[in-house]
C-alpha positions in Angstrom: 29.6 18.1 35.4 33.3 17.4 35.2 36.2 18.1 37.9 36.9 21.2 36.5 33.5 22.7 36.4 32.5 22.3 32.4 30.0 20.6 31.4 30.1 17.1 29.5 28.8 15.8 26.5 26.1 13.6 26.3 27.4 9.8 26.6 27.8 8.0 22.5 25.4 5.4 23.5 21.9 4.0 21.8 18.6 4.0 23.0 19.5 -0.1 24.0 22.1 1.0 26.1 20.8 3.9 27.5 18.4 1.2 28.5 19.9 -0.6 30.2 22.7 2.4 31.9 19.4 3.9 33.2 15.8 2.0 33.0 14.1 0.0 36.3 11.0 -2.1 34.9 8.3 -1.4 38.0 7.1 -4.1 39.5 3.8 -4.8 37.9 5.7 -5.1 34.8 6.1 -9.0 33.6 9.7 -9.0 34.1 10.2 -6.1 36.5 14.1 -4.6 37.5 17.0 -3.6 35.0 16.3 -3.5 31.5 18.7 -6.1 30.0 18.5 -5.0 25.8 20.2 -8.7 25.6 17.4 -10.5 26.0 15.7 -9.2 22.7 19.0 -8.9 21.1 16.8 -8.1 17.6 16.4 -4.6 19.2 20.7 -3.9 19.3 20.6 -2.8 15.5 17.4 -0.6 15.3 18.8 1.1 18.4 21.9 1.5 15.9 19.5 2.5 13.2 18.0 5.5 15.2 21.4 6.8 16.3 22.6 7.0 13.2 22.6 10.5 11.6 22.5 8.9 8.4 19.1 7.5 8.6 16.4 9.4 7.9 13.3 6.6 9.1 13.2 3.3 10.3 10.1 0.7 10.1 9.7 -2.2 12.0 7.5 -5.0 11.0 7.2 -7.9 14.1 5.0 -10.0 15.9 2.9 -9.5 19.3 5.4 -9.6 22.7 8.2 -9.0 21.1 9.0 -5.7 23.2 7.7 -3.3 20.7 6.0 -0.8 22.6 8.8 -0.7 25.5 11.4 -0.3 23.3 9.9 2.8 21.3 10.1 4.1 24.9 13.4 3.5 25.1 14.0 5.5 21.8 11.7 8.1 23.1 13.7 8.0 26.9 17.1 8.0 25.3 16.5 11.2 23.3 15.0 12.9 25.7 18.1 12.8 27.9 21.1 12.1 25.6 20.1 14.0 23.2 19.9 15.6 20.3 17.2 17.8 22.0 14.1 18.4 19.5 10.6 18.1 20.2 9.0 14.2 20.6 5.9 13.0 18.8 4.7 9.5 19.7 1.3 8.7 17.6 -1.1 6.0 18.2 -4.1 4.3 16.8 -6.9 5.8 18.5 -7.0 8.2 21.4 -8.0 5.7 23.9 -5.1 3.9 23.0 -3.0 7.6 23.5 -4.1 8.4 26.8 -3.1 4.7 27.8 0.1 4.9 27.1 0.6 7.9 27.9 -1.0 8.1 32.2 -0.3 4.5 32.8 3.3 3.2 30.6 4.9 6.6 30.2 4.6 7.9 33.1 5.8 4.8 34.8 8.8 5.3 33.1 9.5 8.3 33.7 9.0 7.8 37.2 11.0 4.5 38.1 14.4 6.3 35.5 15.6 8.5 37.5 17.6 10.5 34.7 13.9 11.3 33.3 12.5 11.6 36.5 14.6 14.6 38.0 14.4 16.3 34.2 10.4 16.4 34.4 8.3 19.2 34.4 5.2 19.2 36.9 2.1 21.2 36.8 0.4 21.6 33.6 3.9 21.3 31.7 3.5 17.3 33.1 -0.6 16.7 30.8 -2.1 13.7 29.1 -1.7 15.2 25.4 2.4 16.7 26.3 4.6 16.6 29.1 7.9 18.8 29.2 11.8 17.4 29.7 13.7 20.1 30.5 11.8 22.6 28.6 11.4 20.1 25.3 8.4 19.2 24.0 6.9 15.2 24.3 4.0 15.3 22.2 1.0 12.7 21.8 -1.6 11.9 18.8 -3.9 9.9 17.8 -4.5 8.8 13.7 -7.6 9.6 13.7 -7.0 13.5 14.8 -6.0 16.2 11.7 -5.3 19.0 14.4 -3.4 16.7 16.7 -0.8 15.7 14.1 -0.4 18.8 12.5 -0.5 21.1 15.5 3.2 20.6 16.6 6.7 19.9 15.0 9.4 17.6 16.4 12.1 16.0 15.3 11.7 12.9 16.5 8.1 11.1 15.5 7.2 7.4 16.5 3.8 5.7 14.7 2.8 2.7 17.1 0.6 0.0 15.2 0.7 1.6 11.6 -1.9 -0.7 10.0 -4.7 0.0 12.9 -4.5 3.5 11.6 -7.1 5.4 9.0 -5.4 5.6 5.8 -6.8 9.1 5.4 -7.0 11.3 8.9 -9.9 13.8 8.1 -9.4 14.1 4.5 -5.9 15.4 5.0 -3.8 12.7 4.0 -2.4 9.1 6.0 -0.7 9.8 9.6 2.6 8.7 7.9 2.5 11.0 5.5 1.7 13.9 7.8 4.6 13.0 10.2 6.7 13.2 8.0 5.5 16.5 7.9 5.8 17.9 11.3 9.4 16.6 10.9 10.3 18.3 7.5 11.9 21.6 8.7 14.3 19.2 11.3 17.8 18.3 10.0 18.0 15.7 12.5 14.9 13.9 11.8 13.9 9.9 12.9 10.6 8.9 11.8 9.8 5.5 12.8 6.9 3.1 12.2 6.2 0.5 14.3 3.3 -2.7 13.6 2.3 -5.6 13.9 1.1 -6.4 9.9 -2.2 -7.6 8.9 -3.1 -8.5 4.6 -1.0 -8.8 1.9 -1.8 -6.1 -0.5 -3.9 -3.8 2.1 -1.1 -3.9 4.8 0.3 -0.1 5.6 3.8 -0.7 8.1 4.5 -4.1 4.9 3.9 -1.6 2.5 6.9 0.5 3.9 8.8 -2.0 4.5 9.1 -2.9 0.8 9.7 0.6 0.1 12.7 1.2 2.5 16.2 1.7 1.3 17.2 -1.4 2.6 15.9 -4.8 4.1 16.6 -6.5 6.6 15.5 -10.0 8.2 16.5 -11.0 11.9 17.5 -15.0 11.2 19.1 -17.9 13.1 22.3 -20.1 12.7 21.4 -23.2 12.3 22.8 -25.4 15.3 23.7 -28.1 12.7 24.4 -26.6 9.2 25.6 -23.3 10.5 23.5 -21.5 7.7 21.8 -18.2 8.6 18.2 -18.9 7.7 14.7 -16.8 8.6 12.2 -18.0 11.4 8.4 -17.9 10.5 5.6 -20.0 10.8 6.4 -22.1 8.0 9.3 -23.8 9.1 7.1 -24.5 12.9 6.2 -28.6 12.3 4.7 -30.7 14.6 3.6 -34.5 14.6 0.8 -35.6 13.5 -2.1 -36.3 15.9 -5.4 -35.8 17.4 -4.1 -34.4 20.8 -3.3 -30.3 20.1 -1.7 -30.3 23.3 0.8 -33.8 22.5 1.6 -32.1 19.2 2.6 -28.7 19.9 4.6 -29.8 23.0 6.9 -31.4 20.3 6.7 -28.2 18.0 10.0 -27.4 16.3 11.7 -24.9 13.8 13.0 -26.7 10.6 15.9 -25.3 8.7 15.0 -25.0 5.3 19.4 -25.5 3.7 19.8 -29.0 5.5 16.7 -30.1 8.2 18.3 -29.9 10.7 15.4 -28.8 13.9 16.0 -26.9 17.0 13.3 -27.0 19.8 12.6 -24.1 21.9 14.9 -24.6 24.3 18.0 -23.3 21.8 15.4 -20.0 21.3 17.9 -18.2 23.4 20.8 -19.0 22.1 19.1 -18.6 18.3 18.6 -15.2 19.5 21.8 -14.2 21.0 23.6 -15.7 18.2 21.5 -13.9 15.3 21.5 -11.7 12.7 19.9 -9.9 10.0 20.6 -11.0 7.0 20.1 -8.0 3.7 17.2 -9.3 2.0 15.2 -8.2 -1.3 11.9 -8.4 -3.0 12.5 -11.2 -5.7 11.6 -9.0 -9.1 9.1 -10.0 -11.9 10.3 -13.0 -13.9 13.7 -13.2 -12.1 15.0 -16.1 -12.2 16.7 -17.3 -9.2 19.8 -20.2 -8.3 17.6 -23.8 -7.7 19.2 -24.1 -4.3 17.9 -20.2 -2.9 16.1 -19.5 0.0 13.5 -18.0 -0.4 11.9 -16.5 2.6 8.3 -15.6 2.9 6.9 -16.8 -0.3 9.1 -13.5 -2.7 12.4 -12.6 -0.8 15.9 -13.5 -1.0 19.2 -12.4 0.5 20.4 -9.2 -1.5 24.0 -10.1 -2.5 24.5 -6.4 -3.0 25.5 -5.1 1.1 25.7 -2.1 1.0 24.0 -0.4 3.8 24.3 3.6 2.3 20.0 4.6 2.8 18.5 6.8 4.1 15.2 5.0 4.9 15.9 1.1 7.0 13.2 -1.3 7.4 13.5 -4.1 10.1 11.2 -7.5 10.7 11.2 -9.4 12.9 9.5 -12.9 13.3 7.5 -13.5 16.0 8.6 -17.3 16.2 11.4 -15.0 17.9 9.5 -13.2 20.6 10.8 -15.1 24.4 7.9 -15.0 26.0 5.7 -17.1 23.1 7.3 -20.5 23.1 6.9 -23.1 20.5 4.3 -24.6 22.2 2.3 -21.4 22.3 2.7 -20.8 18.4 1.4 -24.4 17.4 -1.4 -24.8 20.1 -2.8 -21.5 19.1 -2.3 -21.9 15.3 -3.6 -25.8 15.6 -6.9 -24.3 16.9 -7.2 -21.7 14.5 -6.3 -24.4 11.0 -9.1 -26.5 12.8 -11.6 -23.5 13.4 -11.6 -23.1 9.8 -12.3 -19.7 10.4 -9.9 -16.9 8.4 -10.6 -14.2 10.8 -9.5 -16.8 13.5 -6.2 -17.6 11.0 -5.7 -14.2 10.2 -5.1 -12.6 13.9 -2.3 -15.9 14.9 -0.5 -15.4 11.8 -0.3 -11.1 12.4 0.4 -11.7 16.2 1.9 -14.6 16.7 4.0 -14.5 13.6 4.3 -11.1 12.8 3.5 -11.8 9.3 1.0 -11.0 6.4 -2.0 -12.8 5.8 -2.1 -13.8 1.8 -5.9 -14.1 1.0 -6.5 -16.2 -2.2 -7.8 -14.0 -5.0 -8.7 -15.3 -8.6 -7.1 -12.7 -10.5 -6.2 -13.7 -14.4 -2.3 -14.0 -14.8 -0.9 -12.4 -17.8 -0.9 -15.4 -20.2 -3.9 -15.8 -20.2 -4.6 -11.7 -21.5 -2.0 -12.4 -23.9 -3.3 -15.4 -25.5 -6.9 -13.1 -26.8 -4.4 -11.5 -29.3 -5.9 -12.4 -32.6 -4.1 -11.6 -36.3 -5.5 -8.0 -36.6 -3.3 -4.8 -36.6 -3.2 -1.9 -33.9 -5.5 0.6 -35.2 -7.1 -1.2 -37.0 -10.9 -2.1 -37.3 -11.0 -5.7 -37.6 -14.6 -6.7 -38.8 -17.4 -5.1 -40.0 -19.0 -6.8 -37.1 -17.3 -4.1 -35.3 -20.2 -1.2 -34.8 -19.3 1.5 -32.3 -15.8 2.6 -31.0 -15.6 3.9 -27.1 -12.3 5.3 -25.2 -11.1 4.8 -21.7 -8.7 7.7 -20.3 -7.1 7.9 -16.8 -5.2 11.2 -16.6 -2.3 11.9 -14.0 0.1 14.0 -13.4 3.3 13.6 -16.3 0.0 12.3 -19.0 -2.6 10.0 -20.0 -3.1 6.9 -20.4 -5.8 6.4 -22.7 -7.0 2.7 -24.8 -10.0 2.7 -27.7 -12.5 -0.1 -28.2 -14.7 -1.7 -30.5 -17.9 -3.3 -29.9 -20.5 -5.9 -32.0 -23.1 -8.0 -30.8 -23.3 -10.1 -27.8 -20.5 -7.8 -25.5 -17.9 -8.7 -28.6 -15.0 -6.0 -28.1 -11.5 -5.8 -30.1 -8.4 -4.0 -28.3 -8.3 -1.0 -31.3 -5.4 1.5 -29.7 -3.6 2.1 -26.8 -0.8 4.6 -26.1 0.9 7.5 -23.1 0.4 10.7 -24.3 3.5 11.9 -22.3 3.8 15.7 -20.7 2.3 17.7 -17.7 -1.7 17.7 -17.5 -1.7 20.8 -15.8 -0.4 22.4 -19.6 -2.3 23.0 -22.6 -0.2 20.7 -25.0 -0.8 17.2 -23.7 -4.4 18.3 -24.4 -4.0 19.5 -27.5 -2.8 15.7 -28.3 -5.4 14.1 -27.2 -8.2 16.2 -28.4 -6.2 15.0 -31.7 -6.8 11.1 -30.8 -10.5 12.0 -29.7 -11.7 13.4 -32.9 -10.0 11.4 -35.1 -11.7 8.0 -36.8 -10.2 4.4 -37.3 -11.6 3.4 -40.7 -15.4 5.0 -41.3 -15.2 4.8 -37.2 -15.0 7.7 -34.9 -15.3 7.1 -31.0 -19.1 7.9 -30.3 -18.5 7.9 -26.2 -15.0 8.7 -23.9 -15.1 7.9 -20.5 -12.2 10.1 -19.1 -11.7 9.4 -15.3 -11.7 13.5 -13.1 -10.0 11.7 -10.0 -6.9 13.2 -10.7 -7.8 17.2 -11.2 -4.7 18.7 -13.0 -2.8 22.1 -12.3 -2.8 24.4 -8.9 -5.8 25.3 -7.5 -5.3 29.2 -7.5 -3.0 28.9 -11.6 -5.4 26.8 -12.9 -9.0 26.8 -10.8 -11.0 24.9 -13.4 -10.6 21.4 -13.0 -9.1 20.5 -16.6 -11.1 17.2 -17.3 -14.4 19.0 -17.3 -12.8 21.9 -19.2 -11.9 19.2 -22.1 -15.6 16.9 -21.9 -17.0 20.7 -22.5 -15.5 21.0 -25.0 -17.1 18.1 -26.3 -20.1 17.8 -25.6 -22.1 14.1 -26.0 -18.7 12.1 -26.5 -16.7 12.5 -24.0 -18.1 12.5 -20.5 -15.9 12.5 -16.6 -16.2 10.0 -14.5 -15.5 8.4 -10.9 -15.4 5.2 -9.9 -16.8 3.1 -6.6 -16.1 0.8 -5.0 -19.8 -0.4 -4.5 -22.9 1.1 -6.5 -26.5 -0.7 -6.5 -26.1 0.1 -9.8 -23.5 -0.4 -12.9 -23.9 3.4 -13.9 -25.2 7.0 -12.7 -25.1 10.0 -13.9 -25.3 13.6 -12.1 -25.3 17.4 -12.9 -23.0 19.5 -11.5 -21.8 22.6 -11.7 -18.5 23.5 -14.4 -16.0 26.4 -13.5 -14.7 28.0 -16.2 -12.8 31.8 -15.9 -14.6 32.0 -12.8 -17.9 32.2 -14.0 -20.0 28.9 -12.4 -22.6 27.1 -14.3 -25.1 25.4 -12.7 -25.5 21.8 -13.8 -23.5 22.8 -17.0 -22.0 18.9 -17.2 -23.1 15.3 -16.7 -20.6 13.6 -14.5 -20.6 10.1 -14.3 -20.5 7.7 -11.6 -19.2 3.9 -12.6 -19.1 1.1 -10.5 -15.5 -0.1 -10.7 -16.1 -3.3 -8.7 -18.7 -4.4 -10.7 -16.5 -3.6 -14.5 -13.2 -5.2 -13.0 -14.9 -8.7 -12.5 -16.2 -8.2 -15.8 -13.3 -7.7 -17.7 -11.3 -10.8 -16.1 -14.3 -13.1 -16.6 -14.4 -12.0 -20.5 -10.4 -12.4 -20.1 -10.9 -16.9 -19.6 -14.0 -16.4 -22.2 -14.1 -19.6 -23.9 -11.5 -20.2 -27.1 -15.1 -22.0 -29.1 -17.2 -19.6 -28.1 -19.4 -18.8 -31.4 -19.9 -14.9 -29.8 -18.9 -12.7 -27.6 -14.8 -13.0 -27.5 -12.6 -10.5 -25.9 -10.0 -10.0 -28.7 -7.0 -7.9 -28.4 -4.5 -6.7 -31.5 -1.3 -8.9 -32.5 0.9 -5.9 -31.2 -0.1 -5.7 -27.5 2.2 -5.3 -25.6 3.4 -7.8 -22.5 3.0 -4.2 -20.6 -0.7 -4.1 -21.1 -1.7 -7.5 -20.5 0.2 -7.6 -16.9 -1.8 -4.3 -16.3 -5.2 -5.4 -17.3 -4.5 -8.1 -14.1 -2.4 -5.8 -11.6 -5.5 -5.8 -9.7 -6.6 -8.9 -7.7 -9.9 -9.4 -6.4 -10.2 -11.1 -2.4 -12.6 -12.1 -0.2 -11.1 -10.8 3.5 -11.9 -11.9 6.6 -14.4 -10.2 7.3 -16.1 -11.3 3.8 -16.3 -8.2 2.3 -14.7 -8.0 -1.3 -11.9 -6.2 -1.8 -9.6 -5.4 -5.2 -5.5 -5.4 -3.8 -3.1 -4.3 -5.8 -0.2 -6.3 -6.9 2.3 -4.5 -9.6 2.8 -0.8 -9.5 1.0 -0.1 -12.8 -2.8 -0.6 -13.5 -3.8 2.3 -15.6 -4.5 0.4 -18.7 -6.6 -2.0 -16.6 -8.5 1.2 -15.4 -8.4 2.8 -19.2 -10.2 -0.9 -20.0 -12.7 -0.1 -17.2 -13.6 2.9 -18.8 -14.1 2.0 -22.3 -16.0 -0.9 -21.0 -18.4 1.5 -18.8 -18.7 3.8 -21.7 -20.1 1.3 -24.1 -22.7 -0.4 -21.3 -23.3 3.7 -21.0 -24.4 3.1 -25.1 -26.5 0.0 -24.5 -24.0 -2.1 -26.3 -26.2 -5.2 -25.0 -28.8 -4.1 -27.2 -26.8 -4.4 -30.5 -27.9 -6.6 -33.0 -26.3 -8.3 -36.1 -25.6 -5.9 -38.6 -27.1 -6.9 -42.4 -24.6 -5.3 -45.0 -27.1 -3.0 -46.7 -27.4 -1.3 -43.0 -23.7 -0.4 -42.6 -23.0 2.3 -44.8 -26.5 4.5 -43.0 -25.0 3.5 -39.4 -21.3 4.5 -40.8 -23.2 8.2 -42.0 -25.4 8.5 -38.9 -22.1 8.5 -36.6 -20.5 10.9 -39.4 -23.1 13.3 -38.6 -23.3 12.7 -34.7 -19.6 14.0 -35.1 -20.2 16.8 -36.9 -22.9 18.7 -34.7 -22.4 21.8 -34.0 -21.2 22.5 -30.5 -23.9 24.7 -27.8 -22.1 26.9 -26.9 -19.1 29.8 -27.7 -15.7 28.0 -28.3 -12.6 29.7 -26.6 -9.9 27.3 -27.7 -9.1 24.5 -25.5 -9.4 25.4 -22.3 
């Protein structure tokens, strides 16, 4: 209250300033007493981002022992104390973790922070999964519960340890998308995602960082050349020797500009004088200056200093932790490296470094794909050794990707045509164009079998309840089949008779669906791309007009072995549609027993072509009522 008895507005301060003024850490804390944001100065700009009315989403990636969880508490406490007063939601990875956070650490924050303790309501209004502070709800949810995540709207949503959360909550989507839905009705909404990262290509928090409108890495000023550099595990060096602890005692961080070394006793100074550098990820095939400092393999300082973005991402190296010395980190790394156990190495890289663990894969380079171009034109049959054609199609919301491939003896195959039919696939015109492609012939060869991915269902469930892919395949019986991919299968292919609905009428077992072992066929294609040039048969060929984009999409995914031993396909590039079409056209050939083909004698060729034409001319056994 002011002297005149008029309510005063809350202080204009961010969460760091609020914590300095109000928070007192309890005696059991590692550093009990008044909160000092300057102890972890890399949080100042993050607090400012949460305080900015322009920014809606903030992503923070860091190592362990970086005051991450306590800083999240500061953001919650500041909002409940100073406003704007909107419901808040904390989301943890598991129910057990959330209970512990609520009953132990949050309760201690409220009891030791007098400004919040006075506002905390009592009794049933102070539960484990929800608390009320002057009538404002603070809720707690966990990633495995779709009900908890969908129950209450919130203007401030914070997700803790995103990389430990399930990617799909009860079949309703990933936790971050559900969190965004909780906040969409608030104009002053704030969504914060926090986590240590995991494996490159699979880390949800790092993907969020990469998609932010502005990305920032915390940097130190070199004490020798005065240039800023971003500390990371690669710059932590120690001398040679056999005694791990003695070597770790001499660990230093090296400046990538001048080679100057920095001992651990300088860390507080380096943190205090550090600042965030705006960075960007290197674009594909981008040329950079020879003296440019590339950080974490593929990031570079962004010359565009414009930070007018609605989402910001921050990365802080675990090297910056005031509670983990260079000695601590070096010892853990050397022990992990000595064990040669990828699981142990990943744990240290993720937690002590705050960095992605890079699992080496073995995908061909796009240039290796392009080396399979041959001297035949697109949309032509290059050889009389081509015995039949297959098609693979990938259906998306905005169009259909497809490719046509010819097959011969010993799995030899030729890319005949690949293209994208643009248009909303919930409407008929796209399917009419696709129908023309499926029905045409290349030379004397028609498409003998087409596999069409049915994982995406075009259209609204109420406006068009029938599955467009199923409907299309019913119009091309014996030729077109819907498919669904599976990562793990005992067989390369499996079939299932499924019910088919058209116009509200269900036809029992009306369609054959192929399940495709995508792991097997992806491996098969990458092996064939590297087929020896001097091999007399079995080649994998591309027409001479094959684009670089097609070649890049064929290697957009890479097979890697995780520390657990599990083999997974990680996407390296955004577009992988033609990789999918190649998988499906290859699977279609296997469904026709391509392995059983024999060389065709000239006198047999005419009979084969005639039989193929007759197959295509057979009438459908059900009533045709138009495409749909």
